KETI-407604 format. One record per atom (N, C-alpha, C): residue in one letter; x, z, y. Coordinates in steps of 0.2 Angstrom, whole numbers, padded with zeros to 4 digits, always signed. Example, Ala and Ser with C-alpha at 12.3 -4.5 7.8 and 13.67 -1.06 7.14 Angstrom:
% residues 2
A+0066+0039-0028
A+0062+0039-0022
A+0066+0039-0016
S+0064+0035-0011
S+0068+0036-0005
S+0064+0039+0000
This chain:
% residues 375
M+0004+0000-0006
M+0000+0000+0000
M+0004+0000+0006
A+0003-0004+0011
A+0007-0004+0017
A+0005+0002+0021
N+0010+0004+0025
N+0009+0010+0029
N+0003+0010+0034
N+0001+0004+0036
N-0004+0003+0041
N-0011+0002+0038
E-0011+0002+0031
E-0017+0001+0027
E-0021+0007+0027
K-0028+0007+0028
K-0032+0013+0028
K-0033+0015+0020
K-0032+0022+0020
K-0033+0025+0013
K-0040+0025+0011
L-0041+0026+0005
L-0048+0025+0002
L-0052+0032+0003
I-0058+0032+0005
I-0063+0038+0005
I-0068+0036-0001
A-0068+0040-0005
A-0073+0039-0011
A-0078+0045-0012
A-0083+0044-0015
A-0088+0049-0017
A-0090+0048-0024
V-0091+0053-0028
V-0094+0053-0034
V-0100+0057-0034
T-0105+0054-0038
T-0112+0057-0039
T-0114+0057-0046
G-0117+0062-0048
G-0120+0063-0055
G-0121+0070-0056
G-0126+0072-0060
G-0127+0079-0061
G-0133+0081-0066
G-0134+0087-0067
G-0139+0090-0071
G-0136+0092-0078
T-0132+0088-0081
T-0129+0090-0088
T-0121+0088-0087
G-0118+0091-0092
G-0110+0090-0092
G-0109+0083-0094
G-0113+0079-0097
G-0112+0072-0099
G-0111+0068-0093
H-0115+0070-0087
H-0115+0066-0081
H-0110+0069-0076
I-0109+0076-0077
I-0104+0079-0072
I-0097+0078-0074
Y-0095+0079-0080
Y-0088+0079-0081
Y-0084+0072-0081
P-0087+0067-0083
P-0084+0060-0081
P-0083+0059-0074
A-0088+0061-0069
A-0087+0061-0062
A-0081+0066-0060
I-0080+0071-0063
I-0075+0076-0061
I-0068+0073-0063
A-0068+0070-0069
A-0062+0067-0072
A-0059+0062-0067
V-0064+0058-0065
V-0062+0052-0060
V-0060+0055-0053
A-0064+0060-0051
A-0062+0063-0045
A-0055+0066-0045
Q-0053+0070-0051
Q-0047+0072-0051
Q-0041+0067-0051
A-0042+0061-0054
A-0038+0056-0054
A-0037+0053-0047
L-0043+0052-0043
L-0043+0049-0037
L-0039+0054-0032
N-0040+0060-0033
N-0037+0066-0028
N-0030+0066-0029
A-0027+0064-0035
A-0020+0064-0036
A-0017+0057-0034
D-0021+0052-0031
D-0018+0046-0030
D-0016+0046-0022
S-0010+0043-0021
S-0008+0043-0014
S-0011+0038-0010
E-0015+0034-0013
E-0019+0029-0009
E-0026+0031-0007
V-0028+0037-0009
V-0034+0040-0008
V-0034+0045-0003
E-0038+0045+0002
E-0038+0050+0008
E-0042+0056+0006
K-0048+0055+0003
K-0053+0060+0002
K-0058+0058-0004
V-0060+0063-0008
V-0065+0062-0013
V-0071+0068-0012
Y-0077+0065-0011
Y-0082+0070-0011
Y-0086+0070-0017
Y-0090+0076-0019
Y-0094+0076-0024
Y-0101+0077-0021
I-0106+0072-0023
I-0113+0073-0020
I-0117+0075-0026
G-0120+0080-0026
G-0124+0083-0031
G-0130+0087-0029
C-0134+0089-0034
C-0140+0094-0032
C-0137+0101-0032
P-0139+0104-0026
P-0136+0111-0026
P-0139+0116-0031
K-0144+0114-0034
K-0148+0119-0039
K-0144+0118-0046
N-0141+0113-0047
N-0138+0112-0053
N-0131+0114-0054
M-0128+0114-0060
M-0122+0116-0062
M-0116+0112-0059
E-0117+0106-0056
E-0112+0102-0053
E-0109+0106-0047
K-0113+0110-0044
K-0111+0113-0037
K-0105+0118-0039
D-0106+0122-0044
D-0100+0127-0046
D-0094+0123-0049
I-0096+0118-0053
I-0090+0114-0056
I-0086+0111-0051
A-0089+0108-0046
A-0086+0104-0040
A-0082+0109-0036
A-0085+0115-0035
A-0081+0120-0031
A-0075+0123-0035
N-0075+0123-0042
N-0069+0125-0046
N-0064+0120-0045
E-0066+0114-0044
E-0061+0108-0044
E-0059+0107-0037
E-0061+0112-0032
E-0059+0111-0025
E-0061+0105-0022
L-0067+0102-0024
L-0070+0096-0021
L-0075+0098-0016
E-0075+0094-0010
E-0080+0095-0005
E-0087+0093-0008
F-0092+0098-0008
F-0098+0096-0011
F-0103+0094-0006
I-0107+0089-0007
I-0112+0086-0002
I-0119+0087-0006
P-0123+0091-0003
P-0129+0093-0007
P-0135+0087-0005
V-0138+0085-0010
V-0144+0081-0010
V-0149+0084-0015
S-0155+0086-0013
S-0159+0090-0018
S-0164+0085-0021
I-0165+0085-0028
I-0170+0081-0031
I-0171+0084-0038
S-0177+0084-0040
S-0178+0086-0047
S-0180+0081-0052
G-0180+0082-0058
G-0181+0077-0063
G-0188+0074-0062
M-0189+0067-0064
M-0195+0064-0063
M-0200+0066-0069
P-0206+0068-0067
P-0211+0070-0072
P-0212+0065-0077
R-0213+0067-0083
R-0214+0062-0089
R-0221+0060-0089
K-0226+0064-0087
K-0233+0062-0087
K-0236+0060-0081
P-0241+0055-0081
P-0244+0053-0074
P-0248+0059-0072
G-0249+0058-0065
G-0254+0063-0062
G-0251+0065-0055
F-0254+0070-0052
F-0252+0072-0045
F-0244+0074-0045
S-0241+0076-0050
S-0234+0078-0050
S-0230+0072-0049
I-0232+0066-0051
I-0228+0060-0049
I-0228+0059-0042
I-0234+0059-0039
I-0235+0058-0031
I-0230+0063-0028
K-0230+0069-0030
K-0226+0075-0027
K-0219+0073-0027
W-0217+0070-0033
W-0210+0069-0035
W-0208+0063-0030
L-0212+0058-0030
L-0210+0052-0026
L-0209+0054-0018
L-0213+0059-0016
L-0212+0061-0009
L-0205+0065-0009
E-0203+0069-0014
E-0197+0072-0015
E-0191+0067-0015
L-0192+0061-0019
L-0187+0056-0019
L-0186+0053-0012
N-0191+0052-0009
N-0191+0049-0002
N-0187+0053+0003
K-0188+0060+0002
K-0184+0064+0006
K-0177+0064+0004
A-0176+0064-0002
A-0169+0064-0005
A-0165+0058-0003
I-0168+0052-0003
I-0165+0046+0000
I-0163+0047+0007
G-0168+0050+0011
G-0166+0051+0018
G-0161+0055+0019
D-0160+0061+0015
D-0155+0066+0016
D-0148+0062+0014
A-0148+0058+0008
A-0142+0054+0006
A-0140+0049+0012
L-0145+0046+0015
L-0143+0042+0020
L-0139+0045+0026
I-0142+0051+0028
I-0138+0055+0033
I-0131+0057+0031
Q-0131+0060+0024
Q-0124+0062+0022
Q-0119+0056+0021
L-0121+0051+0019
L-0117+0045+0018
L-0114+0042+0025
R-0119+0042+0030
R-0117+0040+0037
R-0111+0045+0039
K-0112+0051+0037
K-0107+0056+0040
K-0100+0055+0036
I-0100+0055+0030
I-0094+0055+0026
I-0091+0048+0026
K-0095+0042+0027
K-0092+0035+0027
K-0088+0034+0021
P-0090+0034+0015
P-0086+0032+0009
P-0085+0025+0009
D-0080+0023+0006
D-0078+0015+0005
D-0082+0013-0001
V-0082+0018-0006
V-0085+0016-0013
V-0088+0022-0016
I-0093+0022-0020
I-0096+0027-0024
I-0096+0026-0031
L-0095+0031-0035
L-0096+0031-0042
L-0102+0035-0044
G-0107+0032-0047
G-0113+0036-0050
G-0112+0036-0057
T-0113+0042-0060
T-0112+0044-0067
T-0119+0046-0070
G-0125+0045-0067
G-0131+0046-0070
G-0134+0053-0068
G-0140+0055-0071
G-0143+0061-0068
G-0147+0059-0062
Y-0153+0063-0061
Y-0157+0061-0056
Y-0154+0061-0049
V-0149+0065-0047
V-0147+0065-0041
V-0143+0059-0039
S-0141+0055-0044
S-0137+0049-0042
S-0142+0043-0040
G-0148+0044-0042
G-0153+0039-0039
G-0154+0038-0032
P-0156+0043-0028
P-0156+0043-0021
P-0150+0041-0018
V-0144+0044-0020
V-0138+0042-0017
V-0136+0035-0018
L-0137+0032-0024
L-0136+0025-0024
L-0141+0020-0021
I-0147+0022-0020
I-0152+0019-0016
I-0150+0018-0009
A-0148+0024-0006
A-0145+0025+0000
A-0139+0020+0001
A-0135+0020-0004
A-0129+0016-0004
A-0131+0008-0003
I-0136+0006-0006
I-0138-0001-0006
I-0141-0002+0001
I-0144+0003+0004
I-0147+0002+0011
I-0141+0001+0016
L-0136+0005+0015
L-0130+0005+0019
L-0125+0000+0018
K-0126-0004+0012
K-0121-0009+0010
K-0114-0006+0008
I-0115+0000+0005
I-0109+0003+0002
I-0108+0001-0005
P-0103-0002-0007
P-0102-0004-0014
P-0102+0002-0019
F-0104+0001-0025
F-0104+0007-0030
F-0103+0004-0037
V-0100+0009-0041
V-0098+0008-0048
V-0103+0013-0052
I-0105+0011-0057
I-0109+0015-0062
I-0105+0016-0068
H-0105+0022-0071
H-0103+0024-0077
H-0108+0027-0081
D-0110+0025-0087
D-0114+0028-0091
D-0111+0031-0098
P-0112+0037-0099
P-0108+0041-0105
P-0111+0040-0112
D-0117+0037-0112
D-0121+0037-0118
D-0122+0031-0122
A-0124+0031-0128
A-0125+0025-0132
A-0132+0022-0129
H-0136+0026-0127
H-0143+0024-0124
H-0143+0026-0117
P-0141+0021-0112
P-0140+0023-0105
P-0147+0027-0102
G-0145+0031-0097
G-0151+0035-0094
G-0155+0030-0089
I-0161+0032-0087
I-0165+0028-0083
I-0163+0027-0077
V-0159+0031-0073
V-0156+0030-0067
V-0151+0024-0067
N-0147+0025-0072
N-0141+0020-0073
N-0144+0013-0075
R-0149+0013-0079
R-0152+0007-0081
R-0156+0003-0075
F-0159+0007-0071
F-0162+0005-0065
F-0158+0002-0060
M-0152+0006-0059
M-0148+0004-0053
M-0142-0001-0055
S-0142-0003-0061
S-0136-0007-0064
S-0136-0014-0061
P-0141-0017-0059
P-0141-0024-0056
P-0137-0024-0049
W-0137-0018-0046
W-0134-0018-0039
W-0127-0016-0039
A-0125-0013-0045
A-0118-0011-0046
A-0113-0016-0046
K-0107-0015-0043
K-0101-0020-0043
K-0099-0021-0050
T-0098-0015-0054
T-0096-0015-0061
T-0100-0009-0064
V-0102-0010-0070
V-0105-0005-0074
V-0100-0003-0080
S-0097+0003-0080
S-0093+0005-0086
S-0098+0009-0091
V-0097+0008-0097
V-0100+0011-0102
V-0095+0014-0107
A-0098+0019-0111
A-0093+0023-0116
A-0094+0019-0122
F-0100+0017-0124
F-0102+0014-0131
F-0103+0007-0130
E-0101+0003-0135
E-0102-0004-0136
E-0110-0005-0136
E-0114-0001-0139
E-0121-0002-0140
E-0125-0001-0133
A-0122+0002-0128
A-0125+0003-0122
A-0126-0004-0118
K-0121-0009-0119
K-0122-0015-0116
K-0129-0018-0117
N-0132-0017-0122
N-0139-0020-0124
N-0144-0018-0119
Y-0143-0012-0115
Y-0148-0009-0111
Y-0146-0010-0103
I-0141-0013-0102
I-0138-0014-0095
I-0139-0021-0092
N-0142-0021-0086
N-0144-0028-0083
N-0138-0029-0078
S-0132-0031-0080
S-0127-0033-0076
S-0122-0038-0078
K-0119-0042-0074
K-0115-0047-0076
K-0108-0045-0077
N-0107-0038-0075
N-0100-0036-0075
N-0100-0029-0079
V-0100-0029-0085
V-0101-0023-0089
V-0094-0022-0093
V-0091-0016-0093
V-0085-0015-0096
V-0086-0009-0101
V-0084-0010-0107
V-0084-0004-0112
V-0077+0000-0111
N-0078+0006-0108
N-0072+0009-0106
N-0071+0016-0109
G-0076+0018-0113
G-0075+0025-0115
G-0077+0030-0110
N-0077+0037-0111
N-0078+0042-0106
N-0072+0045-0103
P-0072+0045-0097
P-0066+0048-0093
P-0066+0056-0095
I-0060+0058-0097
I-0060+0065-0099
I-0055+0069-0094
R-0057+0075-0093
R-0054+0079-0088
R-0046+0080-0090
S-0042+0081-0085
S-0035+0081-0087
S-0033+0088-0091
N-0037+0093-0091
N-0035+0099-0095
N-0037+0098-0102
I-0040+0092-0104
I-0040+0091-0111
I-0034+0087-0113
S-0029+0091-0116
S-0023+0089-0117
S-0021+0089-0125
S-0016+0086-0127
S-0014+0086-0134
S-0010+0092-0135
I-0011+0095-0141
I-0007+0100-0144
I-0006+0099-0151
E-0001+0100-0154
E+0000+0099-0161
E-0004+0104-0165
K-0007+0102-0171
K-0011+0106-0175
K-0008+0113-0177
E-0002+0113-0179
E+0001+0119-0181
E+0001+0124-0175
A+0003+0121-0170
A+0004+0126-0164
A-0003+0128-0161
A-0008+0124-0162
A-0015+0127-0160
A-0017+0132-0165
L-0016+0131-0171
L-0018+0137-0176
L-0014+0143-0175
R-0008+0143-0173
R-0004+0149-0172
R-0006+0152-0165
E-0008+0148-0160
E-0011+0151-0154
E-0017+0155-0155
L-0021+0152-0160
L-0027+0156-0162
L-0026+0161-0167
N-0020+0162-0170
N-0019+0167-0175
N-0022+0165-0181
L-0023+0159-0183
L-0026+0157-0189
L-0021+0155-0194
D-0023+0154-0201
D-0018+0153-0206
D-0017+0145-0206
I-0011+0143-0206
I-0009+0136-0206
I-0011+0132-0213
N-0012+0136-0218
N-0013+0133-0224
N-0020+0133-0226
K-0025+0135-0222
K-0032+0135-0224
K-0035+0129-0220
K-0040+0127-0223
K-0045+0122-0219
K-0049+0125-0214
T-0049+0122-0208
T-0052+0125-0202
T-0058+0121-0200
L-0064+0125-0199
L-0070+0122-0197
L-0071+0124-0189
L-0073+0119-0185
L-0075+0121-0178
L-0082+0120-0177
V-0086+0125-0175
V-0093+0124-0174
V-0094+0125-0166
M-0097+0120-0163
M-0098+0120-0156
M-0105+0116-0154
G-0109+0119-0150
G-0115+0116-0148
G-0115+0114-0141
G-0109+0112-0138
G-0109+0111-0131
G-0109+0117-0127
S-0108+0117-0120
S-0107+0123-0116
S-0113+0128-0117
Q-0119+0125-0118
Q-0124+0129-0118
Q-0126+0132-0125
G-0122+0130-0130
G-0123+0132-0137
G-0129+0128-0140
A-0130+0130-0146
A-0136+0127-0150
A-0138+0132-0155
K-0144+0134-0154
K-0147+0140-0158
K-0148+0138-0165
T-0150+0132-0166
T-0151+0129-0173
T-0145+0130-0177
I-0139+0127-0174
I-0133+0127-0177
I-0131+0135-0178
N-0131+0139-0173
N-0130+0146-0174
N-0133+0149-0179
N-0140+0148-0180
N-0144+0151-0185
N-0141+0149-0192
A-0140+0142-0193
A-0137+0140-0199
A-0130+0143-0201
M-0126+0144-0196
M-0120+0147-0197
M-0120+0154-0199
M-0125+0158-0196
M-0126+0165-0198
M-0128+0165-0205
E-0131+0161-0208
E-0133+0161-0215
E-0127+0158-0220
S-0123+0154-0217
S-0118+0151-0221
S-0111+0154-0221
V-0110+0158-0215
V-0103+0161-0214
V-0100+0164-0220
S-0103+0169-0223
S-0101+0173-0228
S-0098+0169-0234
A-0102+0164-0236
A-0100+0159-0242
A-0094+0155-0240
L-0094+0152-0234
L-0089+0148-0232
L-0082+0151-0231
I-0082+0157-0229
I-0076+0161-0228
I-0074+0164-0235
S-0078+0168-0238
S-0077+0172-0244
S-0076+0168-0250
E-0081+0163-0251
E-0081+0159-0257
E-0077+0153-0257
H-0077+0150-0251
H-0074+0143-0251
H-0067+0143-0247
N-0065+0149-0245
N-0058+0150-0241
N-0057+0146-0235
L-0062+0146-0231
L-0062+0142-0225
L-0061+0147-0219
Q-0058+0145-0214
Q-0058+0149-0207
Q-0062+0145-0202
I-0065+0149-0198
I-0070+0146-0193
I-0069+0147-0186
I-0069+0143-0182
I-0069+0144-0175
I-0076+0142-0172
H-0079+0147-0169
H-0087+0146-0167
H-0088+0147-0160
Q-0090+0142-0156
Q-0092+0142-0149
Q-0100+0143-0150
T-0102+0149-0148
T-0109+0150-0148
T-0113+0148-0142
G-0110+0147-0137
G-0113+0145-0130
G-0114+0152-0127
K-0114+0152-0120
K-0114+0158-0116
K-0120+0162-0117
K-0126+0158-0117
K-0132+0162-0117
K-0134+0164-0124
N-0131+0162-0129
N-0132+0164-0136
N-0127+0169-0139
Y-0122+0171-0135
Y-0117+0175-0138
Y-0119+0182-0140
E-0122+0185-0135
E-0123+0192-0137
E-0128+0193-0142
E-0133+0188-0142
E-0138+0189-0148
E-0135+0187-0154
Y-0131+0182-0154
Y-0127+0181-0161
Y-0123+0186-0163
M-0119+0190-0159
M-0115+0195-0161
M-0119+0201-0163
K-0125+0202-0160
K-0129+0208-0163
K-0132+0206-0170
Q-0134+0200-0171
Q-0137+0198-0178
Q-0131+0198-0183
L-0125+0196-0181
L-0119+0197-0185
L-0118+0204-0187
S-0118+0208-0182
S-0116+0215-0184
S-0121+0218-0189
E-0128+0216-0188
E-0133+0218-0193
E-0132+0215-0200
K-0131+0209-0200
K-0131+0205-0207
K-0124+0205-0210
W-0119+0204-0206
W-0112+0203-0209
W-0107+0207-0205
P-0108+0214-0205
P-0103+0217-0200
P-0096+0216-0202
E-0094+0215-0208
E-0087+0214-0210
E-0084+0207-0207
F-0089+0203-0204
F-0086+0197-0201
F-0085+0197-0194
K-0087+0203-0191
K-0087+0203-0183
K-0080+0204-0181
E-0076+0207-0185
E-0069+0207-0183
E-0064+0204-0189
N-0066+0198-0191
N-0063+0195-0197
N-0058+0190-0194
S-0051+0190-0196
S-0046+0186-0194
S-0048+0178-0195
S-0052+0177-0200
S-0054+0170-0202
S-0060+0168-0198
Y-0063+0172-0194
Y-0069+0170-0190
Y-0068+0171-0182
I-0066+0166-0179
I-0065+0167-0171
I-0072+0165-0168
I-0075+0170-0164
I-0081+0168-0161
I-0081+0169-0154
K-0082+0164-0150
K-0082+0165-0142
K-0088+0162-0139
P-0090+0164-0133
P-0096+0161-0130
P-0094+0154-0128
Y-0088+0153-0126
Y-0086+0146-0123
Y-0078+0146-0122
F-0076+0140-0124
F-0068+0139-0123
F-0067+0135-0117
D-0064+0138-0112
D-0062+0134-0106
D-0058+0128-0107
N-0053+0129-0112
N-0049+0123-0114
N-0050+0122-0121
M-0054+0116-0122
M-0056+0114-0129
M-0051+0111-0133
S-0045+0109-0130
S-0040+0106-0133
S-0037+0110-0139
V-0037+0116-0138
V-0034+0121-0143
V-0038+0121-0150
P-0045+0123-0149
P-0049+0123-0155
P-0050+0116-0158
L-0050+0111-0154
L-0051+0104-0157
L-0044+0102-0161
A-0039+0104-0158
A-0032+0102-0162
A-0032+0106-0168
A-0034+0112-0168
A-0034+0117-0174
A-0038+0115-0180
A-0044+0111-0179
A-0049+0110-0184
A-0047+0104-0188
D-0050+0105-0194
D-0050+0099-0199
D-0057+0095-0199
L-0062+0099-0196
L-0069+0096-0196
L-0073+0100-0191
A-0077+0096-0187
A-0082+0100-0182
A-0089+0099-0184
V-0093+0104-0183
V-0100+0103-0183
V-0102+0104-0175
S-0106+0099-0173
S-0107+0098-0166
S-0113+0095-0164
R-0116+0096-0158
R-0121+0092-0155
R-0118+0085-0154
A-0122+0080-0151
A-0120+0074-0151
A-0120+0071-0143
G-0118+0076-0139
G-0117+0074-0132
G-0111+0070-0131
S-0112+0065-0126
S-0106+0060-0125
S-0099+0063-0124
L-0099+0068-0120
L-0092+0071-0119
L-0089+0074-0125
S-0094+0078-0129
S-0091+0081-0135
S-0089+0075-0140
I-0092+0070-0140
I-0090+0064-0145
I-0083+0061-0142
S-0083+0061-0136
S-0076+0058-0133
S-0071+0062-0135
E-0072+0069-0134
E-0066+0074-0136
E-0065+0074-0143
L-0070+0073-0148
L-0069+0072-0155
L-0065+0066-0156
N-0066+0061-0153
N-0063+0054-0154
N-0055+0055-0152
L-0054+0058-0146
L-0047+0059-0144
L-0043+0063-0148
S-0047+0068-0151
S-0043+0073-0155
S-0043+0070-0163
G-0046+0065-0164
G-0046+0062-0171
G-0049+0067-0176
L-0054+0070-0173
L-0058+0075-0177
L-0064+0073-0181
P-0064+0072-0187
P-0071+0071-0191
P-0076+0076-0189
S-0082+0074-0189
S-0088+0078-0187
S-0094+0077-0191
I-0098+0083-0191
I-0105+0082-0193
I-0109+0083-0187
L-0113+0078-0185
L-0116+0078-0178
L-0124+0079-0180
I-0126+0084-0176
I-0133+0087-0176
I-0136+0086-0169
P-0139+0080-0168
P-0142+0078-0161
P-0147+0084-0159
Y-0146+0085-0152
Y-0152+0089-0149
Y-0158+0085-0149
P-0163+0088-0152
P-0169+0083-0153
P-0173+0082-0146
Y-0172+0087-0141
Y-0176+0086-0135
Y-0172+0083-0129
A-0166+0080-0131
A-0162+0077-0126
A-0166+0071-0123
A-0165+0069-0116
A-0168+0064-0113
A-0168+0057-0116
A-0173+0054-0118
A-0174+0048-0121
A-0170+0048-0128
D-0170+0054-0131
D-0166+0055-0137
D-0159+0052-0138
H-0156+0052-0132
H-0149+0049-0132
H-0144+0052-0136
Q-0145+0058-0138
Q-0140+0061-0143
Q-0140+0058-0150
K-0146+0056-0152
K-0147+0053-0158
K-0144+0046-0158
Y-0144+0042-0153
Y-0141+0036-0152
Y-0133+0036-0152
N-0131+0042-0149
N-0124+0043-0149
N-0121+0044-0156
A-0125+0049-0159
A-0123+0051-0166
A-0123+0045-0171
K-0129+0041-0171
K-0129+0035-0175
K-0123+0030-0174
A-0121+0029-0168
A-0116+0025-0167
A-0109+0027-0170
L-0108+0034-0170
L-0102+0037-0173
L-0103+0036-0181
V-0109+0037-0184
V-0110+0037-0191
V-0109+0030-0193
K-0112+0025-0189
K-0111+0018-0191
K-0104+0016-0192
A-0100+0019-0187
A-0092+0017-0187
A-0089+0021-0193
G-0092+0026-0195
G-0088+0030-0201
G-0084+0036-0198
A-0085+0038-0192
A-0081+0043-0189
A-0085+0050-0190
S-0091+0050-0192
S-0095+0056-0192
S-0100+0056-0198
A-0103+0062-0200
A-0108+0062-0204
A-0114+0064-0199
Y-0120+0064-0202
Y-0126+0065-0198
Y-0131+0070-0201
L-0134+0075-0197
L-0139+0079-0200
L-0144+0080-0194
E-0150+0080-0196
E-0156+0081-0191
E-0156+0088-0190
D-0158+0090-0184
D-0159+0097-0181
D-0164+0101-0186
K-0169+0097-0188
K-0174+0101-0192
K-0172+0102-0199
D-0167+0098-0201
D-0164+0099-0208
D-0158+0104-0208
C-0156+0106-0202
C-0150+0110-0201
C-0151+0118-0204
N-0150+0119-0210
N-0150+0125-0213
N-0144+0127-0217
R-0144+0133-0220
R-0138+0135-0224
R-0137+0130-0229
Q-0142+0128-0233
Q-0140+0124-0239
Q-0138+0117-0237
S-0141+0114-0233
S-0139+0107-0231
S-0133+0107-0227
L-0132+0111-0222
L-0126+0111-0218
L-0119+0113-0223
T-0120+0118-0227
T-0114+0120-0231
T-0113+0114-0236
K-0118+0111-0239
K-0116+0105-0243
K-0112+0100-0240
I-0114+0098-0234
I-0111+0092-0230
I-0103+0095-0228
I-0103+0101-0226
I-0096+0103-0224
I-0091+0103-0230
L-0094+0105-0236
L-0089+0106-0242
L-0088+0099-0245
E-0093+0094-0244
E-0092+0087-0247
E-0086+0084-0243
I-0086+0085-0236
I-0081+0082-0232
I-0074+0086-0233
L-0074+0092-0232
L-0068+0096-0232
L-0064+0096-0239
N-0068+0095-0244
N-0065+0095-0251
N-0063+0088-0253
N-0064+0083-0248
N-0062+0076-0250
N-0056+0074-0245
D-0050+0075-0246
D-0045+0073-0242
D-0044+0066-0240
E-0046+0062-0244
E-0046+0054-0243
E-0051+0053-0238
K-0057+0056-0238
K-0063+0055-0233
K-0061+0057-0227
L-0058+0063-0227
L-0056+0066-0220
L-0051+0062-0217
T-0046+0059-0220
T-0041+0055-0217
T-0044+0049-0215
A-0048+0046-0218
A-0052+0040-0216
A-0056+0041-0210
M-0059+0046-0209
M-0063+0048-0204
M-0059+0050-0198
K-0053+0053-0199
K-0049+0054-0193
K-0046+0048-0190
K-0044+0043-0195
K-0041+0037-0192
K-0047+0033-0188
I-0053+0033-0190
I-0058+0030-0186
I-0059+0033-0180
N-0059+0039-0179
N-0060+0043-0173
N-0055+0041-0168
I-0048+0041-0171
I-0043+0039-0166
I-0044+0032-0164
A-0046+0027-0168
A-0047+0020-0166
A-0053+0020-0161
L-0057+0024-0161
L-0063+0024-0156
L-0061+0027-0150
A-0056+0031-0150
A-0054+0035-0143
A-0052+0030-0138
K-0053+0032-0132
K-0052+0028-0126
K-0048+0032-0121
P-0041+0033-0123
P-0037+0038-0119
P-0036+0035-0112
Q-0037+0029-0111
Q-0035+0026-0104
Q-0042+0026-0100
A-0047+0029-0102
A-0054+0028-0099
A-0053+0030-0091
T-0051+0036-0090
T-0050+0038-0083
T-0046+0034-0079
G-0040+0032-0081
G-0036+0028-0077
G-0039+0021-0076
N-0043+0018-0081
N-0046+0012-0080
N-0051+0012-0075
L-0056+0017-0076
L-0061+0017-0071
L-0059+0019-0064
T-0054+0023-0063
T-0051+0024-0057
T-0048+0018-0054
A-0045+0014-0058
A-0042+0007-0055
A-0048+0003-0053
I-0054+0002-0057
I-0059-0002-0055
I-0062+0001-0048
I-0063+0007-0047
I-0065+0010-0041
I-0061+0008-0035
K-0054+0009-0036
K-0050+0007-0031
K-0050+0000-0029
N-0051-0005-0033
N-0051-0012-0032
N-0058-0015-0030
I-0063-0011-0029
I-0069-0013-0027
I-0069-0015-0019
K-0071-0021-0018
K-0072-0023-0011
K-0079-0024-0009
N-0080-0023-0003
N-0087-0024+0000
N-0089-0032-0001
């Protein structure tokens, strides 16, 4: 860049769930570290989790309030349309203030009014969708985007754009590589035992927790496994209470690590031989990058059932096994866990496929696309 050339001002927008927020955060981190970028703003809904996450990343947060669109017709739709109209007006005011050269939208309802305002103000924008079945906002806004980045090949079928790039999901810089043995030692686990990672996303998954409560004794005592279990913050106390009542010997067992949440998932991901997980897009991207085979149990109430689409894409590729939430019980979960962990050939094949599916350059590629967008 020439000394007299203007540095880039960028904004990222997306919110409501980690799948929309963390890709935006990953790109914002990369842009912030770029000498050709002057400033990066995060535009989100102040009532949602993106506000605190942006603050933790020391990103200037620009508030635009909007709630999710009602699913049923009626007066609530009229009320929401009025709310949307106000949100577009607020977004216009905010964009005129910060004057971004380019915007990245990663989905969630808040990105809708921001990108509509961008169209009105003729600010170019890029869309990234993290799921195999793109969300309604990204599908609607895609014709106006300069480029649409998607994480899954299958997502291209739902996007109306002449410029779609299969890019994978941008991953935050703190998801780093660590050797398996070093990760096991850091967690004080046995390097000679098979290790199961159980995670339901940052919020946890009650169905998975309930199945683990019934399975944990047999998996550790009879099948000689060790388990790393992320219960989710809201479920941790209840889970520990039930564990104390049902299996008090496992509350302080060296083969069973239980935490509400791991701030740095790279260590448990590296330590594990197999994961039991929800099928959120970011969880899948982290599993791919870690080369970790998985049993995916989609959250059945996810918007547009997008987790099922994500999981089916991984199963079709051979990277994961699949279990319906309604079938997630002690018997079925234990059966699949042991079928995979007792088959080293299958584990190795699944690991190779996950590595092949990983897109480690996703953050850099999307950052480059944003920097190269011209009006």
